[in-house]
C-alpha positions in Angstrom: 0.0 0.0 0.0 3.1 2.4 0.0 1.5 3.8 -3.4 -1.6 5.6 -1.6 -2.1 9.3 -1.5 -4.7 12.0 -0.8 -7.1 10.4 1.6 -10.1 11.7 3.6 -12.6 9.8 5.7 -16.4 10.4 6.0 -18.7 7.5 6.9 -21.2 6.8 9.6 -21.3 3.4 11.1 -24.6 2.6 12.8 -25.0 0.1 15.5 -28.0 -1.5 17.1 -28.3 -2.7 20.7 -27.0 -6.2 19.8 -23.6 -4.7 18.8 -24.0 -5.8 15.2 -22.8 -3.2 12.9 -24.3 -2.4 9.5 -21.9 -1.0 6.9 -23.8 0.9 4.2 -22.9 -0.4 0.8 -23.8 2.7 -1.1 -26.0 5.7 -1.1 -29.7 5.4 -1.0 -29.9 1.7 -1.0 -32.0 -0.6 1.2 -29.6 -3.4 1.9 -26.5 -3.6 4.0 -24.1 -6.4 4.9 -24.3 -7.3 8.5 -21.2 -8.7 10.2 -20.4 -9.7 13.7 -17.9 -7.6 15.7 -18.4 -9.1 19.1 -15.2 -9.5 21.3 -13.8 -13.0 21.2 -15.0 -13.4 17.6 -13.0 -12.7 14.5 -13.4 -9.0 15.5 -13.4 -6.3 13.0 -15.0 -7.9 10.0 -16.2 -11.5 9.7 -19.7 -11.9 8.5 -22.1 -13.7 10.8 -22.3 -17.4 9.9 -23.3 -20.5 11.7 -19.7 -21.3 12.6 -18.0 -19.1 15.1 -14.3 -18.6 14.6 -13.5 -18.2 18.2 -13.5 -20.8 21.0 -16.4 -19.0 22.7 -19.8 -17.8 21.7 -21.5 -14.7 20.4 -22.7 -12.3 23.0 -24.2 -8.8 23.2 -22.3 -5.8 24.4 -24.3 -5.6 27.6 -23.1 -9.0 28.6 -19.7 -7.6 29.4 -18.8 -7.2 33.0 -15.8 -6.0 34.8 -14.1 -8.7 36.8 -10.7 -8.0 38.3 -8.1 -7.7 35.6 -10.3 -9.2 32.9 -13.3 -8.4 30.9 -15.8 -11.1 30.3 -18.2 -12.0 27.5 -20.3 -14.8 29.0 -17.5 -17.3 29.6 -15.1 -15.4 27.4 -12.5 -13.2 29.2 -9.9 -10.9 27.8 -6.7 -11.1 29.9 -3.0 -11.0 29.5 -2.8 -14.8 29.2 -5.5 -15.3 26.5 -5.0 -14.9 22.8 -8.2 -12.8 22.3 -6.3 -9.9 23.7 -4.9 -9.5 20.2 -6.9 -8.6 17.1 -6.3 -10.6 13.9 -3.7 -8.9 11.7 -5.3 -9.9 8.4 -8.8 -8.8 9.3 -7.4 -5.6 10.7 -5.9 -4.7 7.3 -9.2 -5.5 5.6 -10.9 -3.1 8.0 -8.5 -0.5 6.8 -9.5 -1.3 3.3 -13.1 -0.7 4.3 -12.0 2.8 5.5 -10.6 3.4 2.1 -14.0 2.5 0.6 -15.5 5.1 3.0 -13.3 7.7 1.3 -14.6 6.8 -2.1 -18.2 6.9 -0.9 -17.8 10.4 0.7 -19.9 12.8 -1.3 -18.2 15.7 0.4 -14.9 15.0 -1.3 -14.0 16.0 -4.9 -15.3 13.4 -7.3 -12.0 12.4 -9.0 -10.4 12.1 -5.6 -13.2 9.6 -4.7 -12.5 7.7 -7.9 -8.8 7.7 -7.1 -9.5 6.3 -3.6 -11.4 3.4 -5.2 -8.4 2.8 -7.3 -6.1 2.8 -4.3 -8.4 0.3 -2.6 -8.3 -2.0 -5.6 -4.5 -1.9 -5.8 -4.1 -2.4 -2.0 -6.5 -5.4 -2.1 -4.6 -7.0 -5.0 -1.3 -6.7 -2.9 -3.1 -8.2 0.1 -4.4 -11.1 -1.9 -1.0 -11.8 -3.6 0.9 -11.8 -0.3 -1.2 -12.2 2.8 -3.9 -14.5 1.5 -1.3 -16.4 -0.5 0.7 -16.9 2.7 -2.3 -18.3 4.6 -3.0 -20.7 1.8 0.7 -21.8 1.8 0.4 -22.6 5.5 -2.6 -24.8 4.8 -0.8 -26.6 1.9 2.2 -27.2 4.1 -0.1 -28.5 6.9 1.5 -26.1 9.3 -0.3 -26.2 12.6 0.7 -22.8 13.7 -1.8 -20.2 15.1 -1.7 -16.4 14.8 -1.2 -14.4 18.0 -5.0 -14.1 18.3 -5.3 -17.9 18.4 -6.7 -18.6 14.9 -5.5 -21.5 12.8 -4.8 -20.9 9.1 -8.1 -22.5 8.0 -10.0 -20.2 10.4 -8.1 -17.2 9.1 -8.8 -18.2 5.5 -12.6 -18.4 6.1 -12.6 -15.1 7.8 -10.5 -13.4 5.1 -12.7 -14.9 2.3 -15.8 -13.5 4.0 -14.4 -10.1 4.6 -13.0 -9.8 1.1 -16.5 -10.6 -0.2 -17.9 -7.8 1.9 -15.3 -5.4 0.5 -15.8 -6.4 -3.2 -19.6 -6.1 -2.8 -19.3 -2.7 -1.4 -16.7 -1.5 -4.0 -19.1 -2.7 -6.7 -22.0 -0.7 -5.4 -19.9 2.5 -4.7 -18.8 2.5 -8.3 -22.1 1.5 -10.0 -24.4 3.6 -7.8 -22.3 6.6 -6.8 -19.1 7.3 -8.7 -20.2 6.2 -12.2 -23.4 8.3 -12.3 -21.6 11.2 -10.7 -18.9 11.2 -13.3 -21.6 11.3 -16.0 -23.2 14.2 -14.4 -19.9 16.0 -14.6 -19.4 15.3 -18.3 -17.1 12.2 -17.9 -19.0 9.3 -19.3 -17.9 5.7 -18.9 -20.1 4.2 -21.5 -21.1 0.6 -22.2 -20.5 -0.4 -25.8 -24.2 -1.4 -26.3 -25.3 2.1 -25.3 -23.3 3.8 -28.0 -24.6 5.3 -31.3 -23.9 3.6 -34.6 -21.5 6.4 -35.4 -19.5 5.8 -32.2 -19.5 2.1 -32.9 -18.2 2.6 -36.4 -15.4 4.8 -35.0 -14.5 2.2 -32.4 -14.4 -0.5 -35.0 -11.8 1.4 -36.9 -9.7 1.8 -33.7 -10.2 -1.9 -33.1 -9.1 -2.9 -36.6 -6.0 -0.7 -36.7 -4.8 -0.6 -33.1 -6.3 -3.4 -31.0 -6.8 -6.5 -33.3 -3.2 -6.8 -34.3 -2.0 -7.4 -30.7 -4.7 -9.9 -29.7 -3.9 -13.6 -29.4 -7.0 -15.9 -28.9 -6.0 -19.2 -27.2 -8.4 -22.1 -27.7 -8.8 -25.0 -25.2 -9.3 -28.4 -26.7 -7.4 -31.8 -26.8 -4.7 -30.1 -29.0 -4.5 -26.9 -27.0 -4.1 -27.3 -23.2 -5.5 -24.7 -20.9 -3.3 -21.6 -21.3 -1.3 -20.1 -18.5 -3.2 -17.0 -17.1 -0.6 -14.5 -15.9 -1.0 -12.7 -12.6 -3.4 -9.7 -12.5 -4.1 -9.9 -16.2 -7.5 -9.0 -17.5 -9.0 -11.7 -19.6 -12.1 -12.7 -21.6 -13.5 -16.2 -21.3 -15.2 -16.9 -24.6 -17.5 -19.8 -25.5 -17.8 -20.4 -29.2 -19.8 -22.9 -31.3 -18.3 -24.4 -34.5 -20.8 -23.8 -37.4 -19.7 -26.9 -39.2 -19.8 -29.6 -36.5 -21.7 -27.8 -33.7 -18.9 -28.4 -31.1 -18.9 -25.9 -28.2 -15.5 -24.7 -27.3 -13.8 -22.5 -24.7 -11.1 -19.9 -25.5 -9.3 -17.2 -23.7 -8.5 -13.7 -24.9 -6.1 -11.6 -22.9 -7.0 -7.9 -22.8 -3.6 -6.2 -23.6 -3.4 -3.9 -20.6 -1.1 -2.0 -19.9 0.2 -2.4 -23.5 -2.9 -0.4 -24.4 -4.9 1.9 -22.1 -7.8 0.4 -20.2 -10.3 2.9 -21.7 -10.6 3.8 -25.3 -11.1 7.6 -25.1 -13.2 9.5 -27.6 -12.2 13.0 -26.8 -14.8 14.9 -28.8 -17.6 13.5 -26.7 -15.5 12.9 -23.6 -16.5 9.3 -23.6 -14.5 6.4 -22.1 -15.3 2.9 -23.3 -13.7 -0.1 -21.5 -11.2 -1.8 -23.8 -12.5 -5.2 -22.9 -16.0 -4.2 -24.2 -14.6 -3.0 -27.5 -12.8 -6.4 -27.9 -15.9 -8.4 -26.8 -18.0 -6.6 -29.4 -15.7 -7.7 -32.2 -14.9 -11.3 -31.2 -16.3 -12.4 -34.6 -13.1 -11.1 -36.1 -11.1 -13.2 -33.8 -13.2 -16.4 -34.3 -14.3 -16.5 -37.9 -16.7 -19.3 -38.9 -17.8 -19.6 -35.3 -20.7 -18.3 -33.3 -19.8 -16.5 -30.2 -22.1 -17.8 -27.5 -20.8 -15.7 -24.6 -17.9 -13.6 -23.4 -17.1 -12.9 -19.7 -14.4 -11.0 -18.0 -12.1 -12.5 -15.3 -8.8 -11.9 -13.5 -6.5 -14.3 -11.8 -4.6 -13.3 -8.6 -1.5 -15.4 -7.9 1.0 -15.7 -5.1 3.5 -13.0 -5.8 5.7 -13.2 -2.7 9.4 -13.9 -3.5 10.5 -17.3 -2.2 14.2 -18.1 -2.4 16.9 -19.2 0.0 19.2 -16.3 0.5 21.8 -18.5 2.2 22.1 -20.6 -0.9 22.2 -17.5 -3.3 25.8 -16.8 -4.4 24.5 -13.6 -6.1 21.6 -11.9 -4.5 20.9 -9.7 -7.6 20.8 -12.8 -9.8 18.6 -14.7 -7.4 16.0 -12.0 -7.2 16.0 -11.5 -10.9 15.2 -15.2 -11.3 12.4 -15.0 -8.7 10.9 -12.1 -10.4 10.6 -14.2 -13.5 9.0 -17.0 -11.5 6.6 -14.6 -9.7 4.2 -14.5 -12.7 4.0 -18.3 -12.4 3.0 -18.4 -8.8 0.1 -20.6 -7.5 -3.4 -19.1 -8.2 -4.9 -17.6 -5.0 -8.3 -16.5 -6.2 -10.2 -15.2 -9.3 -12.4 -12.3 -9.9 -15.3 -12.7 -12.5 -17.9 -10.8 -14.1 -21.2 -11.2 -12.2 -23.1 -12.7 -15.1 -20.5 -15.4 -15.9 -22.4 -18.7 -16.0 -21.6 -21.6 -13.7 -20.0 -23.8 -16.3 -17.5 -21.1 -17.2 -16.7 -20.6 -13.6 -16.2 -24.3 -13.1 -13.8 -24.4 -16.0 -11.6 -21.7 -14.5 -11.8 -23.0 -10.9 -10.9 -26.5 -12.0 -8.0 -25.5 -14.2 -6.7 -23.1 -11.6 -7.2 -25.6 -8.8 -9.3 -23.2 -6.7 -12.3 -23.6 -4.4 -15.6 -22.0 -5.3 -15.2 -19.7 -2.3 -12.1 -18.3 -4.0 -14.3 -16.7 -6.7 -15.3 -13.0 -6.2 -18.0 -11.4 -8.4 -17.9 -7.9 -9.8 -21.1 -6.3 -11.0 -19.7 -3.4 -13.0 -16.1 -3.7 -14.0 -13.0 -5.6 -12.8 -9.9 -3.9 -11.4 -10.8 -0.3 -10.3 -7.1 0.7 -10.4 -7.8 1.8 -14.0 -9.7 4.8 -12.5 -6.3 6.4 -12.2 -6.6 7.1 -15.9 -9.6 9.3 -15.2 -7.8 11.0 -12.4 -5.1 12.2 -14.8 -7.7 14.3 -16.6 -7.3 18.0 -16.5 -10.3 18.7 -14.3 -9.1 20.8 -11.4 -12.8 21.4 -10.4 -13.1 17.7 -9.5 -9.8 17.4 -7.5 -8.2 18.9 -4.4 -6.6 22.2 -5.0 -2.9 21.9 -5.7 -0.6 22.0 -2.7 2.9 23.3 -3.2 5.3 22.4 -0.4 7.1 25.4 1.1 10.7 25.8 2.1 11.0 26.3 5.8 13.0 29.3 6.9 15.2 26.9 8.8 16.6 26.1 5.4 16.8 29.6 3.9 19.4 30.9 6.3 19.0 34.6 7.0 17.7 35.5 3.6 20.6 34.6 1.4 19.7 33.7 -2.2 21.8 30.5 -2.1 21.4 28.4 1.1 24.5 26.7 2.5 22.9 23.8 4.2 26.2 22.7 5.8 26.7 26.1 7.3 23.1 26.0 8.8 23.6 22.6 10.3 26.8 23.7 12.1 24.5 25.9 14.2 21.3 23.8 14.6 19.6 20.5 13.8 16.8 20.9 11.3 13.5 19.0 11.2 11.5 18.9 8.0 7.8 17.8 7.8 6.8 16.5 4.4 4.8 17.2 2.3 4.0 20.5 4.0 7.7 21.4 3.8 9.5 20.8 0.5 11.4 17.6 -0.1 13.3 19.0 -3.0 14.7 22.1 -1.2 15.7 20.0 1.9 16.7 16.4 1.4 17.4 16.5 -2.4 19.2 19.8 -2.0 21.3 18.4 0.9 22.5 15.5 -1.3 22.9 17.7 -4.4 25.0 20.2 -2.5 27.1 17.3 -1.1 27.7 16.0 -4.6 28.9 19.4 -5.8 30.8 20.6 -2.7 34.6 20.4 -3.3 35.1 19.8 0.4 32.9 16.7 0.6 34.9 13.5 0.5 32.2 10.8 0.8 28.5 10.2 0.5 26.7 7.1 1.7 22.9 6.4 1.4 20.3 3.7 1.8 17.7 3.3 -0.9 14.6 1.3 -0.2 12.2 2.7 -2.7 12.9 5.5 -5.0 11.2 7.1 -8.1 11.7 7.6 -11.8 12.5 11.3 -11.3 14.8 10.8 -8.4 17.6 13.3 -8.3 19.6 11.2 -6.0 20.8 9.0 -8.8 22.2 11.9 -10.8 23.6 13.5 -7.7 25.4 10.4 -6.6 26.7 10.0 -10.2 28.0 13.5 -10.2 29.7 12.9 -6.9 31.6 9.9 -8.3 32.7 11.9 -11.4 34.2 14.5 -9.1 36.3 11.9 -7.3 34.2 11.4 -4.1 33.7 8.1 -2.4 30.1 7.1 -3.0 28.3 4.1 -1.6 24.6 3.2 -1.9 22.8 0.3 -0.3 19.9 -0.6 -2.7 17.4 -2.9 -1.0 16.5 -5.4 -3.7 13.9 -7.1 -1.5 11.5 -4.1 -1.3 8.3 -5.9 -2.2 6.8 -5.1 -5.6 9.7 -2.7 -6.3 12.3 -5.3 -6.8 12.5 -4.8 -10.5 12.8 -1.0 -10.2 15.5 -1.3 -7.6 17.5 -3.7 -9.7 17.4 -1.1 -12.5 18.6 1.6 -10.1 21.3 -0.6 -8.8 22.7 -1.3 -12.2 22.5 2.4 -13.2 24.4 3.4 -10.1 27.0 0.7 -10.7 27.6 1.9 -14.3 28.1 5.4 -12.9 30.9 4.0 -10.6 28.9 4.1 -7.3 29.8 1.3 -4.8 26.5 -0.6 -4.7 25.5 -3.1 -2.0 22.3 -5.2 -2.4 21.4 -5.6 1.2 22.1 -8.2 3.9 21.2 -11.9 3.9 18.1 -12.5 6.0 17.4 -8.8 6.6 15.8 -6.0 4.7 17.4 -2.6 5.0 14.5 -0.3 5.7 16.3 2.5 7.4 16.2 6.0 5.8 19.8 7.3 6.2 22.4 9.5 4.5 25.9 10.2 5.7 28.1 13.0 4.3 31.8 13.3 5.2 33.2 16.8 4.7 36.7 18.2 5.4 36.5 21.5 7.3 39.6 23.3 8.5 41.8 20.2 8.4 39.1 18.3 10.3 36.6 15.7 9.1 33.0 16.6 10.1 30.0 14.4 9.3 26.5 15.4 8.3 23.5 13.1 8.4 19.9 12.8 7.4 17.7 10.3 9.2 14.0 10.1 8.2 10.8 8.2 8.4 10.1 8.1 4.6 11.8 6.8 1.5 14.1 8.8 -0.8 11.3 9.1 -3.3 10.4 12.5 -4.7 7.0 11.3 -6.0 5.7 9.9 -2.7 7.3 12.8 -0.8 4.5 15.0 -2.3 1.8 12.8 -1.0 3.2 10.9 2.1 3.4 12.6 5.4 6.9 12.1 6.8 9.5 13.6 9.1 13.3 13.9 8.6 16.2 15.1 10.7 19.2 16.9 9.3 22.1 17.1 11.8 25.8 17.6 12.2 25.8 15.7 15.5 29.2 13.9 16.0 27.5 11.0 17.8 25.0 10.5 15.0 27.8 10.8 12.4 29.9 8.2 14.2 26.8 5.9 14.5 26.0 6.1 10.8 29.6 5.5 9.9 29.5 2.2 11.9 26.1 1.4 10.4 27.3 1.8 6.8 30.5 -0.2 7.5 28.2 -2.9 8.8 26.0 -2.7 5.7 28.7 -2.6 3.1 31.4 -4.8 4.8 32.0 -7.5 7.3 32.1 -5.4 10.4 29.7 -5.9 13.2 27.6 -3.1 14.6 29.2 -1.8 17.8 27.3 -0.1 20.7 25.8 3.0 19.3 26.2 6.4 20.9 22.8 7.9 20.0 21.2 6.0 17.2 18.8 3.1 18.1 18.9 0.2 15.6 16.9 -2.8 14.8 17.3 -5.7 15.1 20.1 -5.1 17.5 18.5 -3.1 20.3 15.4 -1.3 19.2 13.0 -3.8 20.7 14.6 -3.8 24.1 15.0 -0.1 24.0 11.2 0.4 23.4 10.3 -2.1 26.0 12.5 -0.3 28.5 11.0 3.0 27.7 7.5 1.6 28.2 8.6 0.0 31.4 10.0 3.3 32.6 6.6 4.9 32.2 4.9 1.9 33.9 7.1 2.5 36.9 5.9 6.1 37.1 2.3 4.8 37.0 -0.5 7.4 36.7 2.0 10.2 36.1 3.3 8.3 33.1 2.3 9.0 29.5 3.1 7.5 26.1 2.2 8.8 22.6 3.2 6.8 19.6 2.4 7.5 15.9 3.1 4.5 13.6 1.7 2.8 10.5 1.2 -0.6 12.1 1.1 -2.2 15.5 1.2 -6.0 15.7 4.1 -7.1 17.8 2.8 -9.2 20.7 5.6 -8.3 23.1 5.2 -4.6 22.6 1.4 -4.9 22.9 1.7 -6.8 26.1 4.1 -4.3 27.5 1.6 -1.5 26.7 -1.1 -3.5 28.4 1.0 -3.8 31.5 1.7 0.0 31.5 -2.0 0.7 31.1 -2.7 -1.5 34.1 -0.3 0.6 36.1 -2.3 3.7 35.1 -0.1 5.1 32.3 -2.1 7.2 29.8 -1.3 5.8 26.3 -2.3 7.5 23.1 -1.7 5.6 19.9 -2.1 6.9 16.4 -2.0 3.8 14.1 -2.9 4.4 10.5 -3.4 0.8 9.4 -3.1 -2.6 11.0 -3.6 -2.6 14.8 -3.6 -5.9 16.8 -4.0 -4.2 20.2 -7.4 -4.2 21.7 -8.0 -0.9 23.6 -10.5 0.2 26.3 -10.8 -3.2 28.0 -11.5 -2.8 31.7 -8.5 -4.0 33.8 -6.4 -4.5 30.7 -6.2 -1.5 28.4 -8.8 1.0 29.7 -6.1 3.7 29.6 -5.2 3.1 26.0 -6.7 5.1 23.1 -6.1 4.0 19.5 -6.9 6.4 16.6 -6.4 6.2 12.9 -6.1 9.4 10.9 -6.5 9.1 7.1 -6.5 12.4 5.2 -5.5 14.0 2.0 -1.9 12.8 2.5 -0.9 9.4 3.6 0.1 9.5 7.3 3.5 7.8 7.2 5.8 9.2 9.9 6.8 7.3 13.0 7.0 9.4 16.2 7.6 8.1 19.7 7.1 10.2 22.8 7.7 8.9 26.3 6.8 11.0 29.4 4.6 14.0 29.9 5.4 17.1 27.9 5.9 20.3 29.8 5.5 22.3 26.6 3.0 25.1 26.5 2.2 27.2 23.4 4.3 30.3 23.1 2.0 33.4 23.6 3.2 35.1 20.5 2.9 32.0 18.5 -0.7 31.6 19.3 -1.4 35.2 18.1 0.5 34.7 14.8 -1.1 31.3 14.2 -4.5 32.9 14.7 -3.5 35.7 12.3 -2.6 33.2 9.6 -5.5 30.9 10.0 -8.1 33.6 9.8 -7.2 33.9 6.1 -9.8 32.2 4.0 -9.2 28.6 3.3 -12.0 28.5 0.7 -9.8 26.9 -1.9 -8.9 24.0 0.5 -12.0 23.6 2.6 -15.4 25.0 3.1 -15.1 24.7 6.9 -16.8 27.8 8.2 -14.6 28.2 11.3 -11.6 28.8 9.0 -13.4 31.6 7.2 -14.5 33.4 10.4 -14.0 37.1 9.7 -13.1 37.5 13.4 -10.2 35.2 12.9 -9.5 31.6 14.1 -8.1 31.3 17.6 -6.5 27.9 18.3 -7.3 27.9 22.0 -11.0 28.3 21.3 -10.9 24.9 19.5 -8.6 23.2 22.0 -5.6 23.5 19.8 -2.2 24.0 21.3 0.6 24.0 18.8 3.8 24.5 20.6 5.8 24.8 17.4 8.4 27.2 18.6 9.4 27.5 22.3 12.1 29.4 24.1 15.2 27.2 24.4 15.1 27.4 28.1 11.8 25.4 28.3 12.3 21.8 29.3 10.3 19.6 27.0 9.8 17.1 29.9 9.4 14.1 27.6 11.7 12.1 25.3 11.0 12.2 21.6 12.2 9.9 18.8 11.5 9.5 15.1 12.6 6.8 12.7 11.8 4.2 10.1 10.3 1.5 12.3 6.7 0.5 12.9 5.8 -1.7 15.9 5.6 -4.9 13.9 7.7 -8.1 14.2 9.2 -7.6 10.8 10.5 -4.2 11.7 11.9 -5.1 15.1 13.4 -8.5 14.2 13.9 -8.8 10.4 14.8 -5.3 9.2 17.6 -2.8 9.5 15.7 0.1 11.1 17.1 3.4 12.5 15.4 5.5 15.2 16.9 8.7 16.4 16.4 10.7 19.5 15.4 14.4 19.0 17.3 16.4 21.6 17.0 19.9 20.4 14.2 21.5 22.6 12.9 23.5 19.7 12.5 20.4 17.6 10.9 18.5 20.5 8.3 21.3 20.7 7.6 20.9 16.9 7.1 17.2 17.4 4.8 17.8 20.3 2.8 20.2 18.2 2.5 17.6 15.4 1.3 14.9 17.8 -1.3 17.2 19.5 -2.7 18.4 16.2 -3.1 14.8 15.1 -4.9 13.9 18.3 -7.2 16.8 18.0 -8.3 15.9 14.4 -12.0 15.2 14.5 -12.7 15.4 10.8 -10.7 12.5 9.4 -10.0 10.3 12.5 -11.5 7.0 13.7 -11.2 5.4 17.1 -10.7 1.7 17.8 -13.2 0.2 20.3 -12.8 -2.8 22.7 -15.0 -4.9 20.5 -12.6 -4.4 17.5 -14.8 -2.0 15.6 -13.6 1.4 14.3 -15.9 4.3 15.0 -15.5 7.7 13.4 -14.6 10.4 15.9 -17.5 12.9 16.4 -16.8 16.1 14.5 -17.5 18.5 17.3 -14.8 21.1 16.5 -14.4 20.3 12.8 -10.6 20.2 13.0 -8.6 18.7 10.1 -5.0 18.2 11.1 -3.7 18.2 7.6 -5.4 21.5 6.7 -3.9 23.0 9.8 -0.4 21.7 8.9 -0.7 23.2 5.4 -1.6 26.6 6.8 1.0 26.5 9.5 3.7 25.6 7.0 2.7 28.4 4.7 2.7 30.9 7.6 6.0 29.9 9.1 7.7 29.8 5.7 6.6 33.3 4.9 6.2 35.3 8.0 7.7 33.8 11.1 11.5 34.2 10.9 12.8 31.8 13.5 16.4 31.4 12.3 17.7 34.4 14.3 16.1 33.1 17.4 18.0 29.8 17.2 21.5 30.8 15.9 
């Protein structure tokens, strides 16, 4: 899902007294899918069936009672020694997918943004099926009798996933067919069925078919002389039944729709009509099967296992091994199929039999298959149907004291700098840092990790220039970045051709840290400059992902990164770090110790954590124990969360929120202890001055257009963005690349850095507090595993606030003089 962008949430979940939630499947419809969310059951998503996936029984919410350190549901209890204290990881992700569908169903959002969100959902679901569902099935094939932390066997998880995926696909169908499709037509964007077109339009399409489509089609028959063809992963196909006019034999054939070789929609610009490519092909199948009668044509897709599977220990060349696995990926075992709703049973049986799938692995689509094609519509020049453009600003921390050309190294000699993307520019900060290093005659070496990058990445050209000028340049390119393996192989080869020392990662570990080290000679002394961030070195996602990065000249951090890169590129072992916290060496124990410190403080303790995923059982149990000691714990978890909050005697002091807005929340921030920060008086006045400016182009929120101005305090907002350096922050702050998941803590190279500058601590505190105050695009996780939208009492959108604060601080609040 690291391809998502621009998200907002607006959906009401209604509940009755039996704690059974009904999720609306579309606007103005009578039916809804009812699914059980009672504690002890599958949790957030399994439809109600005769079989119960838990070891207990269904119960109503009012059956709960407080009993010591447990919460009971009839005979079911939730305690530190029972698996039902965890929520299922797979179902939790599918619940996040449901939140994405809420975005696409929100009529308050711009129409093309809604269409894009449906495309994001479709792409994310494809990846989930290719990896997570495939993994569950592999466990079953291997007869592995392992259980997930929540106590479910693979077979139980498979049943729950199948049911939840069916709910998601039904709802996605209805949103497209009943909401987005007609709304597009009302706005002059018509996705037309071929049968509805005029004879003139059909004649025009036939000429396009004959000249541009027909030559690239390859019909594949199935008969004794032609075995069932291989259906490649995620390909869009047409299952065709034809009857031979001479002998009356009925035969089956497959036609692959040539996407992405050709665009998914045939666009007729004069009428602004989009016609699905598969419908144009289906309408002219007679040209593909002469002397035969076409009895029926039906769309289908095959989703296959796409997870790489190779033994790194046996691979002499990691690059060669991954290239081989990429070629094998398209031949992975079939996981499920998606079919057109009207596909007859005999056609389905042919596909299921040949692909060795169960009938429950077949998902129907009423309108069209694969909504990721809606990105093509989003690319249209229709600004009236999208969010207004946002241009990231350059913070004054990176413009010095007004000089035309910023010397980043000079600035870092005085202060650390924190950048908050996409509100603050990625190009004028991180890219500029590496570009200046490449061109600076005093820089001797540049070292960088690359997990995912983009086609317009300036890092590649900057590193290449550095090599040409005689600098030592090393790049660790992580080849195992899922679904970006091919791109990363291409980058690695390009960098090698430029003379960069390229390392492909470590055996058994993914390098997920976001780090840069620059070594510079200054006055006969070597100084080191670093960047440590939460997001990838990817200029494309930096415009849509919310991330935080630290630029510093700290000697300790420089020494730690030197050791880290020596470990990554050579045979050295990581030594005890001075400041940096690394996984898998010590990050887990470090986090556990920090949680334990707060637990010892008891009711005076406080923890705030912002991450993308929380699934690690040991971390979750540690948070439970801290909660039992009275520690206030606030968690902002965008996606998967296996912790069950608000359980009496276990987690009643834990609150879990998920914020999903215009930008993808992606930063990881850890705060331990209570903050002593208070908003600076003058800051509050200047913030009010800025926010009273009309935000009409961004939002129609009336409070932001108040002619009397917007005062943060009136809405409970405290944004301690800039404090006097004498103010003790009171708490410890950390940022980094690691989520709280087993893979991050045990199987990846992750880097987390303490933020010690009090000014920067205040900035982080402000970011956390604004996120927690968001009541426009935030949901809260309940003890029964359901997500409930936070009531919009004050109508605060954190991301809108961040955009306005960034604009104000870049243009009016000159803080550099205060810090130097």
